[in-house]
C-alpha positions as a Markdown table, in Angstrom:
| # | Residue | x | y | z |
|---|---|---|---|---|
| 1 | Met | -105.5 | -88.4 | 206.4 |
| 2 | Ala | -103.7 | -88.2 | 209.2 |
| 3 | Leu | -103.4 | -88.6 | 213.3 |
| 4 | Ala | -105.7 | -86.9 | 215.5 |
| 5 | Val | -102.4 | -85.3 | 217.6 |
| 6 | Lys | -101.6 | -82.0 | 219.2 |
| 7 | Trp | -98.8 | -79.8 | 218.5 |
| 8 | Pro | -96.8 | -77.9 | 220.5 |
| 9 | Ala | -98.9 | -75.3 | 221.6 |
| 10 | Ser | -96.8 | -72.3 | 219.4 |
| 11 | Pro | -94.4 | -72.3 | 216.8 |
| 12 | Val | -93.1 | -68.6 | 217.6 |
| 13 | Leu | -89.6 | -68.7 | 218.6 |
| 14 | Arg | -89.1 | -72.0 | 217.5 |
| 15 | Pro | -86.9 | -71.3 | 214.7 |
| 16 | Trp | -86.5 | -75.2 | 213.8 |
| 17 | Arg | -90.4 | -75.4 | 213.4 |
| 18 | Val | -92.4 | -74.9 | 210.2 |
| 19 | Thr | -95.4 | -76.5 | 211.1 |
| 20 | Gly | -98.2 | -74.7 | 213.2 |
| 21 | Thr | -98.3 | -71.5 | 211.7 |
| 22 | Glu | -100.2 | -69.5 | 209.7 |
| 23 | Met | -98.5 | -70.1 | 206.6 |
| 24 | Leu | -97.9 | -73.7 | 204.5 |
| 25 | Pro | -94.9 | -75.8 | 205.9 |
| 26 | Ser | -93.7 | -75.6 | 202.3 |
| 27 | Leu | -93.6 | -71.7 | 202.0 |
| 28 | Leu | -92.2 | -71.3 | 205.4 |
| 29 | Val | -89.4 | -73.4 | 204.3 |
| 30 | Met | -88.6 | -72.2 | 200.8 |
| 31 | Ser | -89.1 | -68.6 | 202.1 |
| 32 | Lys | -86.4 | -68.8 | 205.3 |
| 33 | Leu | -83.8 | -70.3 | 203.4 |
| 34 | Leu | -84.2 | -68.1 | 200.6 |
| 35 | Phe | -83.6 | -65.5 | 202.7 |
| 36 | Val | -80.2 | -67.1 | 204.5 |
| 37 | Leu | -79.3 | -67.5 | 200.4 |
| 38 | Leu | -79.6 | -63.9 | 200.0 |
| 39 | Leu | -77.1 | -63.2 | 203.0 |
| 40 | Cys | -74.9 | -66.0 | 201.4 |
| 41 | Glu | -74.7 | -63.9 | 198.5 |
| 42 | His | -73.7 | -61.2 | 200.2 |
| 43 | Ile | -77.2 | -58.8 | 199.9 |
| 44 | Leu | -76.4 | -56.7 | 202.5 |
| 45 | Val | -72.8 | -55.4 | 200.5 |
| 46 | Lys | -74.7 | -55.2 | 197.3 |
| 47 | Ile | -77.6 | -52.6 | 199.0 |
| 48 | Asp | -74.3 | -50.3 | 199.4 |
| 49 | Leu | -74.2 | -50.0 | 195.3 |
| 50 | Pro | -74.4 | -46.3 | 193.7 |
| 51 | Phe | -78.2 | -45.0 | 194.7 |
| 52 | Val | -79.0 | -44.5 | 190.8 |
| 53 | Pro | -82.9 | -45.0 | 191.1 |
| 54 | Phe | -85.3 | -46.8 | 188.2 |
| 55 | Val | -87.7 | -44.2 | 189.1 |
| 56 | Pro | -87.5 | -40.1 | 188.6 |
| 57 | Leu | -88.8 | -39.4 | 191.9 |
| 58 | Leu | -86.4 | -41.0 | 193.4 |
| 59 | Asp | -83.6 | -39.7 | 191.9 |
| 60 | Gly | -85.0 | -35.9 | 192.3 |
| 61 | Leu | -84.9 | -36.8 | 196.2 |
| 62 | Arg | -81.2 | -38.2 | 195.5 |
| 63 | Glu | -80.3 | -34.8 | 193.8 |
| 64 | Phe | -82.0 | -32.6 | 196.8 |
| 65 | Ala | -80.7 | -34.5 | 199.6 |
| 66 | Gly | -77.1 | -35.7 | 198.3 |
| 67 | Asp | -75.3 | -38.1 | 200.0 |
| 68 | Glu | -77.1 | -38.1 | 203.3 |
| 69 | Leu | -80.3 | -39.5 | 201.4 |
| 70 | Arg | -78.4 | -42.5 | 199.7 |
| 71 | Tyr | -76.9 | -43.4 | 203.3 |
| 72 | Glu | -80.0 | -43.4 | 205.3 |
| 73 | Tyr | -81.9 | -45.2 | 202.0 |
| 74 | Arg | -79.5 | -48.1 | 202.2 |
| 75 | Gln | -79.6 | -48.1 | 205.7 |
| 76 | Ala | -83.1 | -48.4 | 206.1 |
| 77 | Phe | -83.5 | -51.4 | 203.7 |
| 78 | Lys | -80.8 | -53.6 | 205.7 |
| 79 | Gly | -82.1 | -52.9 | 208.8 |
| 80 | Ala | -85.7 | -53.8 | 207.6 |
| 81 | Phe | -84.6 | -56.5 | 205.8 |
| 82 | Leu | -82.6 | -58.4 | 208.4 |
| 83 | Leu | -85.3 | -57.6 | 211.0 |
| 84 | Ala | -88.0 | -59.1 | 208.5 |
| 85 | Gly | -85.5 | -62.1 | 208.0 |
| 86 | Ala | -85.1 | -62.6 | 212.0 |
| 87 | Leu | -89.4 | -62.2 | 212.8 |
| 88 | Leu | -89.3 | -64.6 | 209.7 |
| 89 | Trp | -87.0 | -67.6 | 211.3 |
| 90 | Leu | -88.8 | -67.1 | 214.7 |
| 91 | Asn | -92.1 | -68.0 | 213.2 |
| 92 | Val | -93.5 | -64.4 | 214.0 |
| 93 | Arg | -96.4 | -63.7 | 211.2 |
| 94 | Pro | -94.3 | -65.0 | 208.5 |
| 95 | Arg | -96.8 | -64.1 | 206.3 |
| 96 | Ala | -97.0 | -60.2 | 207.1 |
| 97 | Val | -92.9 | -60.6 | 207.2 |
| 98 | Cys | -92.6 | -62.3 | 203.7 |
| 99 | Ile | -95.0 | -59.5 | 202.4 |
| 100 | Ala | -92.4 | -57.2 | 204.0 |
| 101 | Leu | -89.5 | -58.9 | 202.6 |
| 102 | Gly | -90.8 | -59.0 | 199.3 |
| 103 | Leu | -91.8 | -55.6 | 198.7 |
| 104 | Ala | -88.1 | -54.6 | 200.6 |
| 105 | Ile | -85.8 | -56.3 | 198.1 |
| 106 | Ile | -88.6 | -55.1 | 195.1 |
| 107 | Phe | -87.4 | -51.6 | 196.4 |
| 108 | Met | -83.7 | -52.5 | 197.2 |
| 109 | Met | -83.4 | -52.7 | 193.2 |
| 110 | Val | -86.2 | -49.8 | 192.7 |
| 111 | Gly | -83.5 | -47.7 | 194.4 |
| 112 | Ser | -80.3 | -48.8 | 192.2 |
| 113 | Lys | -79.9 | -50.1 | 188.6 |
| 114 | Pro | -76.5 | -51.1 | 189.3 |
| 115 | Leu | -78.3 | -53.6 | 192.0 |
| 116 | Phe | -81.0 | -55.0 | 189.7 |
| 117 | Arg | -80.3 | -58.9 | 188.8 |
| 118 | Asn | -83.5 | -61.1 | 187.6 |
| 119 | His | -82.5 | -63.7 | 190.0 |
| 120 | Ile | -82.4 | -61.4 | 193.2 |
| 121 | Tyr | -86.3 | -59.8 | 191.6 |
| 122 | Val | -87.1 | -63.4 | 191.5 |
| 123 | Val | -86.5 | -64.3 | 195.2 |
| 124 | Gly | -88.2 | -61.1 | 195.9 |
| 125 | Cys | -91.3 | -62.0 | 193.7 |
| 126 | Leu | -91.3 | -65.5 | 195.7 |
| 127 | Phe | -91.6 | -63.8 | 199.2 |
| 128 | Leu | -94.1 | -61.4 | 198.4 |
| 129 | Leu | -96.5 | -64.2 | 196.6 |
| 130 | Ala | -95.5 | -67.1 | 199.5 |
| 131 | Gly | -97.3 | -64.1 | 201.9 |
| 132 | Leu | -100.1 | -63.2 | 199.7 |
| 133 | Ser | -101.0 | -67.1 | 199.5 |
| 134 | Arg | -104.0 | -67.9 | 201.6 |
| 135 | Pro | -103.8 | -69.8 | 204.3 |
| 136 | Gly | -104.2 | -74.0 | 203.7 |
| 137 | Arg | -104.6 | -73.5 | 200.2 |
| 138 | Pro | -102.4 | -74.7 | 197.4 |
| 139 | Pro | -100.1 | -71.6 | 196.5 |
| 140 | Phe | -101.2 | -70.9 | 193.3 |
| 141 | Leu | -99.7 | -67.7 | 193.0 |
| 142 | Ile | -96.0 | -69.3 | 193.2 |
| 143 | Tyr | -97.4 | -71.9 | 190.6 |
| 144 | Leu | -98.3 | -68.9 | 188.3 |
| 145 | Gln | -95.0 | -67.5 | 188.7 |
| 146 | Phe | -93.0 | -70.4 | 187.7 |
| 147 | Ser | -95.5 | -70.7 | 185.0 |
| 148 | Leu | -94.6 | -67.2 | 183.9 |
| 149 | Ile | -91.0 | -67.3 | 184.0 |
| 150 | Tyr | -90.7 | -70.6 | 182.0 |
| 151 | Leu | -93.5 | -69.2 | 179.4 |
| 152 | Gly | -91.7 | -65.8 | 179.1 |
| 153 | Ala | -88.3 | -67.1 | 178.7 |
| 154 | Gly | -89.2 | -69.8 | 176.1 |
| 155 | Leu | -91.3 | -67.3 | 174.1 |
| 156 | Asp | -88.3 | -64.9 | 174.2 |
| 157 | Lys | -86.0 | -67.1 | 172.7 |
| 158 | Leu | -88.2 | -69.2 | 170.2 |
| 159 | Phe | -88.3 | -65.7 | 168.1 |
| 160 | Leu | -84.7 | -65.0 | 168.5 |
| 161 | Glu | -83.0 | -66.1 | 165.2 |
| 162 | Asp | -79.8 | -67.2 | 166.8 |
| 163 | Trp | -81.6 | -69.4 | 169.3 |
| 164 | Ala | -82.9 | -71.2 | 166.2 |
| 165 | Thr | -80.0 | -71.6 | 164.4 |
| 166 | Gly | -78.2 | -72.8 | 167.5 |
| 167 | Gln | -75.6 | -70.0 | 167.0 |
| 168 | Phe | -75.9 | -68.2 | 170.6 |
| 169 | Ile | -75.4 | -71.3 | 172.2 |
| 170 | Asp | -72.4 | -72.2 | 169.9 |
| 171 | Asn | -71.2 | -68.5 | 170.5 |
| 172 | Phe | -71.5 | -69.1 | 174.5 |
| 173 | Leu | -70.2 | -72.7 | 174.8 |
| 174 | Thr | -66.9 | -72.2 | 172.7 |
| 175 | His | -65.6 | -68.8 | 173.1 |
| 176 | Ala | -67.6 | -66.7 | 176.0 |
| 177 | Arg | -67.4 | -70.5 | 178.2 |
| 178 | Glu | -64.6 | -72.3 | 176.7 |
| 179 | Asn | -66.9 | -75.3 | 177.8 |
| 180 | Pro | -64.8 | -78.5 | 177.7 |
| 181 | Val | -67.7 | -80.6 | 177.5 |
| 182 | Tyr | -69.2 | -78.8 | 174.6 |
| 183 | Leu | -66.1 | -78.9 | 172.6 |
| 184 | Ala | -65.2 | -82.7 | 172.8 |
| 185 | Ile | -68.5 | -83.1 | 171.6 |
| 186 | Val | -68.2 | -80.9 | 168.6 |
| 187 | Glu | -64.9 | -82.9 | 167.6 |
| 188 | Val | -67.1 | -86.1 | 167.2 |
| 189 | Leu | -70.4 | -84.3 | 165.9 |
| 190 | Pro | -69.0 | -81.1 | 163.9 |
| 191 | Gly | -70.9 | -78.0 | 162.7 |
| 192 | Met | -74.1 | -76.8 | 164.6 |
| 193 | Thr | -75.9 | -80.1 | 165.5 |
| 194 | Val | -75.3 | -80.2 | 169.2 |
| 195 | Ala | -75.4 | -76.4 | 169.2 |
| 196 | Lys | -79.2 | -76.6 | 167.8 |
| 197 | Leu | -80.0 | -80.0 | 170.0 |
| 198 | Val | -79.3 | -78.0 | 173.0 |
| 199 | Ser | -80.8 | -74.3 | 172.0 |
| 200 | Trp | -84.1 | -76.6 | 170.8 |
| 201 | Gly | -84.2 | -78.5 | 173.5 |
| 202 | Thr | -83.8 | -75.8 | 176.0 |
| 203 | Val | -86.8 | -73.8 | 174.2 |
| 204 | Leu | -89.1 | -76.5 | 174.2 |
| 205 | Gly | -88.5 | -77.5 | 177.5 |
| 206 | Glu | -89.1 | -74.1 | 178.8 |
| 207 | Leu | -92.1 | -73.8 | 177.2 |
| 208 | Val | -93.8 | -77.4 | 178.4 |
| 209 | Phe | -92.3 | -76.5 | 181.4 |
| 210 | Gly | -94.3 | -73.1 | 181.9 |
| 211 | Val | -97.3 | -74.7 | 180.7 |
| 212 | Gly | -97.3 | -77.6 | 183.3 |
| 213 | Phe | -97.5 | -75.7 | 186.1 |
| 214 | Leu | -101.0 | -74.3 | 185.3 |
| 215 | Phe | -102.3 | -77.6 | 185.9 |
| 216 | Arg | -102.5 | -79.7 | 189.5 |
| 217 | Arg | -102.0 | -83.5 | 187.8 |
| 218 | Thr | -99.1 | -82.1 | 185.5 |
| 219 | Arg | -97.3 | -80.0 | 188.4 |
| 220 | Ala | -95.3 | -82.8 | 190.2 |
| 221 | Ala | -94.0 | -84.2 | 187.3 |
| 222 | Thr | -93.0 | -81.1 | 185.5 |
| 223 | Val | -91.1 | -79.9 | 188.9 |
| 224 | Trp | -88.9 | -83.4 | 188.1 |
| 225 | Leu | -88.5 | -82.6 | 184.7 |
| 226 | Ala | -87.0 | -78.8 | 185.2 |
| 227 | Val | -85.2 | -80.4 | 187.9 |
| 228 | Leu | -83.4 | -83.1 | 185.6 |
| 229 | Phe | -83.4 | -80.1 | 183.1 |
| 230 | His | -81.4 | -77.8 | 185.3 |
| 231 | Phe | -78.6 | -80.6 | 186.9 |
| 232 | Gly | -78.3 | -81.2 | 183.1 |
| 233 | Leu | -77.5 | -77.3 | 182.2 |
| 234 | Tyr | -75.5 | -77.2 | 185.7 |
| 235 | Ala | -73.5 | -80.7 | 184.4 |
| 236 | Leu | -73.1 | -79.0 | 180.7 |
| 237 | Leu | -71.7 | -75.9 | 182.2 |
| 238 | Met | -69.3 | -76.9 | 184.5 |
| 239 | Gly | -71.3 | -75.8 | 187.9 |
| 240 | Asp | -72.5 | -72.3 | 186.7 |
| 241 | Thr | -75.5 | -71.3 | 188.1 |
| 242 | Phe | -76.4 | -68.3 | 186.7 |
| 243 | Gly | -75.8 | -66.0 | 190.1 |
| 244 | His | -77.8 | -68.1 | 192.3 |
| 245 | Phe | -80.5 | -68.3 | 189.4 |
| 246 | Val | -80.7 | -72.4 | 189.8 |
| 247 | Glu | -81.1 | -72.3 | 193.5 |
| 248 | Asp | -83.9 | -69.7 | 193.9 |
| 249 | Leu | -85.6 | -72.5 | 191.8 |
| 250 | Met | -84.6 | -75.3 | 193.1 |
| 251 | Leu | -85.9 | -73.6 | 196.7 |
| 252 | Gly | -88.8 | -72.2 | 195.1 |
| 253 | Phe | -89.9 | -75.8 | 194.0 |
| 254 | Ile | -90.4 | -76.8 | 197.3 |
| 255 | Ala | -93.6 | -75.2 | 197.4 |
| 256 | Val | -95.0 | -77.9 | 195.4 |
| 257 | Val | -94.7 | -80.2 | 198.6 |
| 258 | Ala | -97.8 | -81.1 | 200.0 |
| 259 | Trp | -97.1 | -81.7 | 203.9 |
| 260 | Pro | -99.3 | -84.1 | 206.1 |
| 261 | Arg | -101.5 | -82.7 | 208.7 |
| 262 | Gly | -100.9 | -84.1 | 211.7 |
| 263 | Thr | -98.3 | -87.0 | 212.8 |
| 264 | Val | -97.9 | -89.8 | 210.4 |
| 265 | Pro | -96.6 | -93.5 | 211.6 |
| 266 | Val | -93.8 | -95.4 | 209.5 |
| 267 | Thr | -92.6 | -99.0 | 210.0 |
| 268 | Pro | -89.1 | -99.4 | 209.6 |
| 269 | Gln | -87.3 | -102.9 | 207.9 |
| 270 | Val | -86.9 | -105.4 | 210.3 |
| 271 | Gly | -84.1 | -104.7 | 212.4 |
| 272 | Ser | -83.2 | -101.4 | 211.9 |
| 273 | Ala | -85.6 | -99.2 | 213.8 |
| 274 | Pro | -83.3 | -98.0 | 216.2 |
| 275 | Leu | -81.3 | -96.7 | 213.0 |
| 276 | Ala | -84.5 | -95.3 | 211.1 |
| 277 | Arg | -85.6 | -93.4 | 214.4 |
| 278 | Arg | -81.9 | -91.1 | 214.8 |
| 279 | Ile | -82.1 | -90.1 | 210.9 |
| 280 | Val | -85.9 | -89.4 | 211.3 |
| 281 | Ala | -85.0 | -87.4 | 214.6 |
| 282 | Leu | -82.3 | -85.9 | 212.5 |
| 283 | Val | -84.0 | -84.3 | 209.6 |
| 284 | Asp | -87.9 | -84.2 | 210.9 |
| 285 | Trp | -87.7 | -81.2 | 213.3 |
| 286 | Asp | -91.4 | -80.5 | 213.8 |
| 287 | Arg | -91.9 | -84.9 | 214.8 |
| 288 | Thr | -94.1 | -85.2 | 212.0 |
| 289 | Phe | -93.3 | -89.1 | 211.7 |
| 290 | Val | -93.7 | -91.7 | 214.8 |
| 291 | Val | -90.9 | -94.6 | 213.9 |
| 292 | Cys | -93.2 | -97.7 | 215.4 |
| 293 | Glu | -92.6 | -101.2 | 214.9 |
| 294 | Leu | -95.5 | -103.7 | 213.1 |
| 295 | Gly | -97.0 | -104.6 | 216.5 |
| 296 | Glu | -96.8 | -101.4 | 217.7 |
| 297 | Thr | -98.9 | -99.6 | 215.2 |
| 298 | Ala | -101.9 | -100.9 | 216.3 |
| 299 | Ser | -102.1 | -98.9 | 219.8 |
| 300 | Val | -101.6 | -95.5 | 217.2 |
| 301 | Asp | -105.0 | -93.9 | 216.5 |
| 302 | Ala | -104.3 | -93.7 | 213.1 |
| 303 | Thr | -106.7 | -92.7 | 209.7 |
| 304 | Val | -104.6 | -94.1 | 207.5 |
| 305 | Arg | -101.9 | -97.0 | 207.2 |
| 306 | Pro | -98.4 | -96.7 | 208.3 |
| 307 | Ile | -95.6 | -96.0 | 205.7 |
| 308 | Arg | -93.4 | -98.7 | 204.7 |
| 309 | Leu | -89.5 | -97.1 | 205.0 |
| 310 | Asp | -88.9 | -98.7 | 202.0 |
| 311 | Arg | -87.0 | -96.0 | 199.3 |
| 312 | Ser | -90.2 | -94.8 | 198.3 |
| 313 | Gly | -91.1 | -94.1 | 201.8 |
| 314 | Trp | -87.6 | -92.6 | 203.0 |
| 315 | Gly | -88.2 | -90.3 | 199.9 |
| 316 | Tyr | -92.0 | -89.4 | 201.1 |
| 317 | Val | -90.4 | -88.6 | 204.4 |
| 318 | Leu | -87.1 | -86.6 | 203.7 |
| 319 | Arg | -89.5 | -84.7 | 201.5 |
| 320 | Arg | -92.0 | -83.4 | 204.3 |
| 321 | Ser | -89.0 | -82.9 | 206.5 |
| 322 | Gly | -88.1 | -79.0 | 207.2 |
| 323 | Gly | -84.9 | -80.2 | 208.6 |
| 324 | Phe | -83.7 | -82.2 | 205.7 |
| 325 | Tyr | -83.9 | -79.0 | 203.0 |
| 326 | Val | -81.7 | -77.0 | 205.6 |
| 327 | Leu | -79.0 | -79.9 | 206.2 |
| 328 | Val | -78.8 | -80.2 | 202.2 |
| 329 | Phe | -78.7 | -76.2 | 202.2 |
| 330 | Ala | -75.7 | -75.9 | 204.6 |
| 331 | Ala | -73.7 | -78.4 | 203.6 |
| 332 | Tyr | -74.4 | -77.3 | 200.0 |
| 333 | Gln | -73.3 | -73.9 | 201.0 |
| 334 | Met | -70.2 | -75.1 | 203.0 |
| 335 | Val | -68.8 | -77.0 | 200.1 |
| 336 | Tyr | -68.7 | -73.8 | 197.9 |
| 337 | Ala | -67.4 | -71.5 | 200.5 |
| 338 | Trp | -64.5 | -73.7 | 202.1 |
| 339 | Thr | -63.7 | -76.2 | 199.4 |
| 340 | Pro | -61.4 | -75.8 | 196.1 |
| 341 | Asp | -62.6 | -76.3 | 192.8 |
| 342 | Pro | -63.5 | -78.5 | 191.3 |
| 343 | Val | -64.6 | -79.9 | 194.7 |
| 344 | Pro | -67.9 | -78.1 | 195.2 |
| 345 | Phe | -69.2 | -79.6 | 191.4 |
| 346 | Val | -67.8 | -83.4 | 191.2 |
| 347 | Ala | -69.6 | -83.0 | 195.0 |
| 348 | Thr | -72.7 | -81.6 | 194.2 |
| 349 | Ser | -73.2 | -83.5 | 191.2 |
| 350 | Ile | -72.7 | -86.9 | 193.0 |
| 351 | Val | -75.1 | -85.9 | 195.8 |
| 352 | Gly | -77.6 | -84.8 | 193.3 |
| 353 | Val | -77.8 | -87.7 | 191.6 |
| 354 | Ala | -78.4 | -89.5 | 194.4 |
| 355 | Leu | -81.3 | -87.5 | 195.9 |
| 356 | Met | -82.9 | -87.3 | 192.6 |
| 357 | Leu | -83.0 | -90.9 | 192.4 |
| 358 | Leu | -84.0 | -91.3 | 196.1 |
| 359 | Leu | -86.7 | -88.6 | 196.4 |
| 360 | Ala | -88.1 | -89.1 | 192.7 |
| 361 | Ala | -89.1 | -92.6 | 194.0 |
| 362 | Pro | -93.1 | -93.1 | 193.7 |
| 363 | Arg | -95.2 | -92.2 | 197.0 |
| 364 | Pro | -96.6 | -94.7 | 199.1 |
| 365 | Arg | -100.1 | -96.0 | 198.3 |
| 366 | Ala | -101.0 | -96.0 | 201.8 |
| 367 | Met | -100.3 | -92.1 | 202.0 |
| 368 | Arg | -101.6 | -89.3 | 200.0 |
| 369 | Asp | -100.6 | -85.7 | 200.6 |
| 370 | Gly | -102.6 | -83.0 | 202.3 |
């Protein structure tokens, strides 16, 4: 399926590398970016929220030790979180580090009721299950988590009367958010028609996604349908991502991507080889893809035909390039941090549509996932 090549001796202490470790490259990319996402969302500040634990034993210790325990508890988890994240980025025992990160996040929330958020809990589970996934095998535990998330959400809404009638959506978009898109639509279609469509579309979509993640043949299509679903809600809600829940899911979906084993030859359009090499070098930090002219591929020991860098080929290359995800994530964070509204929403919408059109292209027939 791939070329017989030797990777550099070790990825340890090379934060840009995602291949050659004991963890699947897709899980390593996902985990590294989730750690940075938590830092960007001020997780260290949130740890300083009042020490109000869920577990009675910890509450008893709090009363016994007082403020000293609360301070030491917070500092211990801050230190453990930062140390584990640094080791993860340096590719030092990433599976064990992910397990430590997952447990640290879960215990952080166990020690503070005000800190608990569903989206933070989801990240903790993603870390934990990524670390528990078997090396070299598809991360079925991650797929199962996504299935439980969507099935749980869909089944919960299915039996709620205000979701069945559309009343929840109508109240949420009319009064809680005063959503201009929804208010403009209901002027044309009065009554609960739009609210019911959004409500039942959400419920049915979540149920379909929950089932789709369980089966290999439907998993890739499920990911793209889920991306379209969340992007549609993002547009309808004018950029609301429910904390960082949507970002968590988008990063988690990287786990579905299968990286090639070894080096893959790619052939650019006629006359575009220099530009193709620059782009590939910019995003492919592991040197997985080698840009070759059509005549050069004969000298390469390939077991498959080279991938042609048309729209489909570029989609294949970008989906399997760790640097691409890092650069997109960094640009997203900088736009939201440094530009005023509505620039982040407009920029994210335009770039999001462009990336979906590119990355959702059919994969090249000459290459199959590893």
